[in-house]
N, C-alpha and C positions, 0 to 999 in steps of 0.2 A: 502186397509189400512187405519188404523187411523189418525185423525187429531194428536196426539199425536205422535204415532208412525212412522210421518212423520215428525212432529218437530226434535224427539231425531235422526231419520236421518241422514237429513239436519245437524246437531250440528254436527253433526261424520262428517260427507263427511268436513264439516269447516273447523275442527281440524285436519284430516289428509293433506286436501291440505294448511292448514297453516305450518302442521307439513314438508311438503314437503319442502315449498316454504324454509323454515327457514334451511333443510338440504339440498340445492343444490344453491349456488350462482354466480352469475354472477361474473366474474372478468376477469385480463387482466394480462400479464405478464410483469415481473419486473428482472432489475439484482439483486443479492443479495447486493450487493454495489459496485462501482464504485472510482478508483483512480483516484487524478487528478496529472500531473505530471510534475512540472516546473525545470528549469536548476536554480542553483544554484553560479551560477557566470555572470558575464557580457562577450559578445561575439558576436559574428557573427556564425549562421548557417552553419556550412560548409555541412552537411548529413543529411537528415530523409528516412528514411531505412523502415518504416511500413506508409498505408495508411488505414483510417475506414474499420470496419470489416471483417481486416486480424488476423488473431489467431495466436500468439504468444506463447514463451515457457518463465519456467524463467528464465533467463539472456539473453534473446535476445536483442540485441541491437536495439535498438529504433528511438535513435537521438544521433547527434555527433556535436557538436561545433568544431571552429579552434581551436586547439590545439598547434601551434604555442610556445604562450606568454609560457603556461604552462609546455609543454616538456621542453623550456627552463630552466625555472626558476627549474623543479626536476634536469637536470643538475647539473646547478649552487651546488643545494642543495647536490647532489650526491659528486662533487668532494667539498664541503666544508668538505664533512665528509673523505673526503678521506684523504685533508692535518691536520686536526683535529687529524685522526688517528696516522698520522707520528709524531705529535709533543707529542702524549702522548708515543710513543714507545722511542724516545728522552729523553723526561722527565724523563721517567724510568731508561735509561739507563744515566743518568748525576745522577738521585739520588743513584743507583748502584756504582756509582766511587766516589762522597760524603762520602758516606755510609764508604767505603774502607778506602779510606783518613783519615775520623772522628777517626775512630778504629786505625787507624797508628798514629795520633794526627799530623796530617801535615796540620788540618784544625778546623776552632773554632767550638763549636755548631750553631753559629746563618748561620755558610753556610751549615751547613747538613739543619738546618729547614727551609732556602732558597729552598733549593733544593727540599724539602718534600713537599712546599709552592706549587712552579711551576709543581709540577708531581700531583697535584691536581685541579688544574686552567688546565692544558693540560686535563684530565680527564673530567673535568667540561665542558670546549670549545664540547669536543665530545661528549656528551650529549646532549646536545642546538644544535649543528649540525647534528644530528641523529634526533632529534623533527622537524627542520627546514625541513628533508627532508621527513619525513612523513604527514608534513602541504602540502608540494609541490603535494606529490603522491594524498594527498584527492585532492585539489585542479583538478589538472590533472583529476579523476575520475567523479570531477564534472560538468566537460566539456559535459559528456556522459547522456544518460537516457537509463536506461536496465528494461528490464518487471519484475517486484517484485513477479512475480507469473503467470500461465498459465495462458492465459486469451484471450481476445477479446480484438481488439483495434476499442471501441466506436467513439470517435473523434481524429480528427487532424485539428490543427488550426496553424501550422505552416510549413516554405515552407524554401529552401535550400537559403540560401543568408539574412534572418532575420536576424535586429539587436537587439539581447535581453539585455535585462536591468534589473538585478534581483531582484530590488527594485521594478520595475511598471509593472510586467505580474500581467495583471488585468487578465486575461484568463488561463487555463491551454494549456497548448504546447499539450500534448497529454492526452486522461484519457482511461484507461481501465478498462477492468470487468472480475471476474471470468465466464468462461460459462460452468463449468462445475455444476453446481446447478443453478438454478433459482425459481424464486418465482411469485406464483400467488397471487393477490393481489386481495380481496372485501372491498369495504364500504358497514361498518354493526351501527347498533345503540347499543349503549351502554346496553342493554338490550341481545343482541344477543351475544356479547362479551363476557360477563361476564360466559356464558355457558364453557369458553373455556379454555385452557391451556398450556403455553408452551409446546412441545414434544408430546401434543397429536395425535394421526394418524388422516390421512385425506386423500382423494384422489381428483384428478384431472382429469377434460377432456380436450384432446386435440385434436382437429381431429376428434373427438367419441372415442378415446382411452385413455382410464383410466390407471393412474398409480399411484400408492402409494406415500404419501407425509408426512408430520407431519408440524405441525403448530409450526412458528418460531418466530414471536412478536405478541402480542397485541397492539392498538394504546394506546398512553396515551393521546396525543391532540386531540382535535377533529380536523377533514379534515374543515366540515361546519357546518353551526346547519340551518337545514330544519325545518319547518313546524310540521314535527312529533319527532323533537330533534337531537341530534346533531350525527354526524355521524362520525364513527372514521373505523383507517384501520385493516385489516386482515390480515397477512401473512402466505402462507401456502408454506416449501422449499420444495422441490424436487428434484431429480436426472436428469441430462440432458443425452439422451442417447448418444454415440458415434454416430458421423458423423450429427445427428440432428441437422438442421436448427430451432432454434427458436429466434425470436425479442418481445424487449419489447414492448408494449401496445397490442399483440395478441391477443383478448377475449377467454375465455376458462370458465372452468365450477369447483367450487370446491363441492364436495361429502364434507358434513361433518357428522357426526354419531351422 
């Protein structure tokens, strides 16, 4: 082989190596997103029903505060609605009676107007009572944390008997993440990042098994700046298989076209 041919072959090999390196990236797994959950009312934790690593279904009860005070307020609000409804019925009957008396000329127009005003006031009081009942119902619901979607409990930082103040919850009580999909994340340079667009197909190798995915997001802010330049996140999203146990930070290979 001549020297020129050897140089050409070496250059081709280097280009092929560079292309391969650019096409297959070492990465790691991450949740697509996490939801930090806190209670919206002061109180004492009555029961925590989940632990880290537990799978939950949308609507599952995760945590319950002591509900006695909230339940009492709701009962009081319901009683107020019942009283207001009785007053509305009474005011309605009084108005009908006043109208009959006025039509017969037995009472003045002022008395009829008073009956009308009393009926309107009773109706307004009923609406206010219903609003108070709705507020009490919401306050009772705020004593519980329920799963907003199917997923996995990432962390639990609360225990039975803990005293919670809604204004000073520095850490979330429970963190959950959807686990039907996961991200494969890699660090790449700006030049590499420009080659891809969201939705572009990609593949992920997990323990030797290859599965399909797509480009989910391209980093906007640099993670850090190295001697070679700034590096950014490149995220690939893929479907988790049923009964498959995958955890964040597991290493994977990302294969890009």
